[in-house]
Backbone as CSV, one residue per row, in Angstrom:
resi,resn,N_x,N_y,N_z,CA_x,CA_y,CA_z,C_x,C_y,C_z
1,MET,8.607,39.583,-29.576,9.367,38.695,-28.719,10.528,38.153,-29.536
2,SER,11.688,38.203,-28.949,12.870,37.708,-29.655,12.955,36.193,-29.547
3,VAL,13.838,35.603,-30.344,14.033,34.160,-30.343,14.563,33.695,-28.982
4,ALA,15.462,34.485,-28.378,16.037,34.123,-27.083,14.960,34.104,-25.995
5,GLN,14.038,35.071,-26.025,12.961,35.104,-25.033,12.017,33.918,-25.201
6,ALA,11.699,33.586,-26.447,10.809,32.461,-26.712,11.450,31.158,-26.251
7,ALA,12.733,30.994,-26.521,13.441,29.781,-26.105,13.515,29.697,-24.585
8,GLY,13.745,30.833,-23.937,13.824,30.860,-22.476,12.503,30.505,-21.825
9,SER,11.384,31.000,-22.359,10.084,30.714,-21.753,9.678,29.261,-21.995
10,SER,10.027,28.701,-23.168,9.678,27.298,-23.394,10.536,26.378,-22.531
11,LEU,11.787,26.763,-22.275,12.651,25.980,-21.393,12.121,26.026,-19.965
12,PHE,11.674,27.214,-19.546,11.102,27.350,-18.213,9.857,26.474,-18.074
13,GLY,9.003,26.471,-19.077,7.798,25.654,-19.054,8.130,24.172,-18.983
14,LEU,9.130,23.753,-19.740,9.549,22.359,-19.723,10.077,21.964,-18.349
15,LEU,10.910,22.809,-17.764,11.445,22.519,-16.434,10.344,22.478,-15.386
16,LEU,9.354,23.332,-15.534,8.226,23.338,-14.614,7.450,22.025,-14.697
17,TRP,7.187,21.530,-15.904,6.487,20.264,-16.084,7.310,19.092,-15.559
18,ILE,8.611,19.125,-15.761,9.478,18.054,-15.246,9.435,18.027,-13.717
19,ALA,9.487,19.211,-13.095,9.429,19.285,-11.634,8.081,18.780,-11.118
20,LEU,7.002,19.138,-11.799,5.676,18.682,-11.397,5.561,17.169,-11.525
21,PHE,6.058,16.612,-12.623,6.040,15.167,-12.834,6.852,14.456,-11.745
22,GLY,8.008,15.006,-11.411,8.836,14.423,-10.353,8.128,14.436,-9.005
23,ALA,7.448,15.532,-8.708,6.721,15.627,-7.446,5.596,14.588,-7.378
24,VAL,4.898,14.388,-8.496,3.825,13.384,-8.540,4.405,11.986,-8.347
25,LEU,5.537,11.703,-8.976,6.174,10.402,-8.806,6.592,10.159,-7.361
26,ILE,7.170,11.158,-6.734,7.601,11.024,-5.340,6.398,10.816,-4.423
27,ALA,5.341,11.591,-4.620,4.141,11.442,-3.794,3.522,10.060,-3.982
28,GLY,3.477,9.592,-5.214,2.947,8.254,-5.478,3.791,7.169,-4.835
29,GLY,5.105,7.347,-4.868,6.008,6.385,-4.243,5.792,6.313,-2.743
30,TYR,5.632,7.471,-2.116,5.374,7.481,-0.680,4.019,6.841,-0.368
31,GLY,3.037,7.081,-1.218,1.725,6.471,-1.014,1.785,4.951,-1.098
32,LEU,2.496,4.435,-2.089,2.643,2.985,-2.219,3.453,2.399,-1.071
33,LEU,4.472,3.118,-0.621,5.256,2.664,0.518,4.386,2.583,1.774
34,ALA,3.554,3.590,1.980,2.652,3.581,3.135,1.664,2.419,3.037
35,LEU,1.151,2.158,1.834,0.241,1.036,1.641,0.937,-0.281,1.952
36,ARG,2.154,-0.437,1.458,2.907,-1.674,1.692,3.158,-1.877,3.184
37,ARG,3.577,-0.813,3.861,3.819,-0.917,5.306,2.556,-1.295,6.045
38,ARG,1.454,-0.717,5.627,0.197,-0.983,6.310,-0.269,-2.414,6.081
39,LEU,-0.008,-2.950,4.897,-0.426,-4.312,4.586,0.412,-5.359,5.298
40,VAL,1.685,-5.073,5.562,2.563,-6.091,6.139,2.981,-5.780,7.573
41,SER,2.407,-4.773,8.195,2.827,-4.405,9.541,2.232,-5.333,10.589
42,GLY,2.912,-5.387,11.721,2.404,-6.135,12.866,2.796,-7.589,12.841
43,ASP,2.971,-8.154,14.053,3.316,-9.566,14.185,2.117,-10.459,13.940
44,GLU,0.980,-10.016,14.375,-0.216,-10.842,14.371,-1.296,-10.120,13.564
45,PRO,-1.694,-10.643,12.391,-2.680,-9.949,11.577,-4.006,-9.704,12.272
46,GLY,-4.326,-10.420,13.321,-5.557,-10.176,14.063,-5.472,-8.945,14.944
47,ASP,-4.263,-8.472,15.232,-4.086,-7.286,16.050,-4.544,-6.058,15.283
48,ALA,-4.851,-4.989,16.002,-5.268,-3.749,15.348,-4.153,-3.190,14.473
49,ALA,-2.892,-3.319,14.920,-1.779,-2.774,14.146,-1.551,-3.534,12.860
50,GLY,-1.909,-4.815,12.826,-1.634,-5.617,11.650,-2.849,-5.879,10.778
51,SER,-3.971,-5.224,11.065,-5.181,-5.524,10.313,-5.125,-4.984,8.897
52,GLY,-4.310,-3.992,8.628,-4.171,-3.477,7.269,-5.410,-2.735,6.810
53,LEU,-5.551,-2.657,5.515,-6.667,-1.949,4.911,-7.867,-2.870,4.766
54,SER,-9.039,-2.272,4.767,-10.241,-3.047,4.497,-10.433,-3.150,2.993
55,LEU,-11.248,-4.087,2.586,-11.544,-4.263,1.172,-12.218,-3.009,0.617
56,HIS,-13.041,-2.374,1.431,-13.705,-1.135,1.017,-12.675,-0.035,0.727
57,GLU,-11.685,0.104,1.612,-10.642,1.122,1.401,-9.837,0.822,0.136
58,LEU,-9.550,-0.454,-0.100,-8.822,-0.823,-1.319,-9.634,-0.471,-2.560
59,ARG,-10.931,-0.753,-2.520,-11.790,-0.414,-3.671,-11.802,1.085,-3.935
60,GLU,-11.857,1.879,-2.868,-11.835,3.336,-3.030,-10.519,3.803,-3.647
61,MET,-9.398,3.239,-3.165,-8.087,3.617,-3.709,-7.983,3.223,-5.179
62,HIS,-8.519,2.077,-5.541,-8.495,1.614,-6.925,-9.351,2.538,-7.793
63,ALA,-10.519,2.927,-7.284,-11.410,3.818,-8.031,-10.778,5.190,-8.253
64,ARG,-10.012,5.666,-7.267,-9.322,6.959,-7.404,-8.108,6.876,-8.315
65,GLY,-7.667,5.670,-8.629,-6.487,5.512,-9.472,-5.200,5.406,-8.679
66,ALA,-5.299,5.302,-7.352,-4.100,5.186,-6.520,-3.481,3.801,-6.625
67,LEU,-4.282,2.813,-7.035,-3.793,1.442,-7.218,-4.106,0.994,-8.636
68,SER,-3.140,0.346,-9.262,-3.394,-0.248,-10.574,-4.252,-1.497,-10.385
69,ASP,-4.742,-2.052,-11.490,-5.553,-3.271,-11.406,-4.758,-4.398,-10.743
70,GLU,-3.488,-4.529,-11.128,-2.637,-5.591,-10.575,-2.403,-5.393,-9.080
71,GLU,-2.101,-4.155,-8.666,-1.873,-3.873,-7.242,-3.142,-4.123,-6.433
72,PHE,-4.292,-3.723,-6.994,-5.558,-3.932,-6.300,-5.837,-5.423,-6.103
73,GLU,-5.645,-6.219,-7.160,-5.901,-7.654,-7.053,-4.971,-8.315,-6.042
74,ARG,-3.692,-7.917,-6.039,-2.731,-8.486,-5.099,-3.112,-8.126,-3.662
75,ALA,-3.441,-6.856,-3.424,-3.810,-6.417,-2.073,-5.119,-7.058,-1.639
76,LYS,-6.048,-7.227,-2.576,-7.328,-7.858,-2.256,-7.116,-9.308,-1.820
77,ARG,-6.217,-10.028,-2.502,-5.932,-11.412,-2.109,-5.362,-11.467,-0.692
78,VAL,-4.516,-10.483,-0.351,-3.933,-10.453,0.996,-5.030,-10.239,2.030
79,VAL,-5.911,-9.270,1.793,-6.970,-8.954,2.753,-7.924,-10.134,2.900
80,VAL,-8.324,-10.723,1.786,-9.239,-11.861,1.846,-8.564,-13.045,2.536
81,GLY,-7.289,-13.278,2.250,-6.558,-14.367,2.899,-6.443,-14.166,4.398
82,GLN,-6.179,-12.929,4.826,-6.085,-12.645,6.258,-7.432,-12.857,6.934
83,THR,-8.494,-12.432,6.278,-9.828,-12.588,6.849,-10.186,-14.061,6.983
84,ALA,-9.899,-14.835,5.940,-10.196,-16.270,5.983,-9.359,-16.964,7.048
85,ALA,-8.088,-16.584,7.168,-7.220,-17.198,8.167,-7.687,-16.857,9.577
86,ARG,-8.109,-15.614,9.790,-8.610,-15.220,11.104,-9.859,-16.010,11.461
87,ALA,-10.720,-16.205,10.464,-11.958,-16.939,10.711,-11.684,-18.404,11.018
88,SER,-10.640,-18.960,10.422,-10.334,-20.378,10.648,-9.424,-20.591,11.851
89,GLY,-8.908,-19.513,12.446,-8.039,-19.641,13.608,-6.609,-19.985,13.260
90,VAL,-6.196,-19.765,12.004,-4.843,-20.074,11.560,-4.087,-18.758,11.366
91,ASN,-2.847,-18.731,11.832,-1.992,-17.572,11.613,-1.646,-17.521,10.128
92,PRO,-2.063,-16.461,9.383,-1.829,-16.427,7.947,-0.360,-16.279,7.568
93,LEU,0.465,-15.846,8.500,1.886,-15.693,8.197,2.634,-17.012,8.303
94,THR,2.191,-17.876,9.232,2.915,-19.127,9.453,2.127,-20.354,9.016
95,GLY,0.808,-20.224,8.900,-0.025,-21.371,8.571,-0.270,-22.284,9.756
96,VAL,0.158,-21.883,10.950,0.031,-22.687,12.162,-1.215,-22.240,12.926
97,PRO,-2.015,-23.196,13.407,-3.186,-22.809,14.211,-2.756,-22.030,15.451
98,ARG,-3.515,-21.020,15.779,-3.211,-20.217,16.971,-3.621,-20.990,18.211
99,SER,-2.743,-20.966,19.213,-3.080,-21.616,20.474,-3.869,-20.647,21.322
100,GLU,-4.669,-21.174,22.204,-5.520,-20.328,23.037,-4.723,-19.431,23.959
101,GLY,-3.671,-19.964,24.614,-2.954,-19.170,25.591,-1.549,-18.811,25.199
102,GLY,-1.145,-19.133,23.972,0.248,-18.939,23.581,0.596,-17.544,23.141
103,GLY,-0.373,-16.685,22.982,-0.076,-15.322,22.563,0.247,-15.190,21.091
104,GLY,0.279,-16.313,20.357,0.484,-16.269,18.927,1.905,-15.990,18.506
105,LYS,2.857,-15.999,19.449,4.245,-15.692,19.118,5.098,-16.936,19.252
106,PRO,6.174,-17.031,18.486,7.050,-18.202,18.587,7.548,-18.404,20.003
107,GLY,7.627,-19.633,20.424,8.129,-19.925,21.767,7.071,-19.812,22.844
108,GLY,5.803,-19.621,22.442,4.708,-19.560,23.414,4.673,-18.267,24.193
109,GLY,5.393,-17.196,23.753,5.489,-15.961,24.527,4.402,-15.058,24.301
């Protein structure tokens, strides 16, 4: 094998690893974006659309390495806070008690 062939194959290998690393970064970014959207979606956290992830799902993602320790703790606080707020009848986004017939939206709508 000549020097030019050896240099060409090592360059190809390096470019292949760079492309693979980039793909992993992009996939991870989309995963975190989806998690963020799911955690903050919906007007009313009690609604099905705004319920977000369960604590069990967060634990599984953390165990798989999809969430760092810091991300897991932050998301866990959000889930626990939403659960506590729902149990107390307080809107966790506004801190205002939910009215029985107001629909939970500003202006009583």
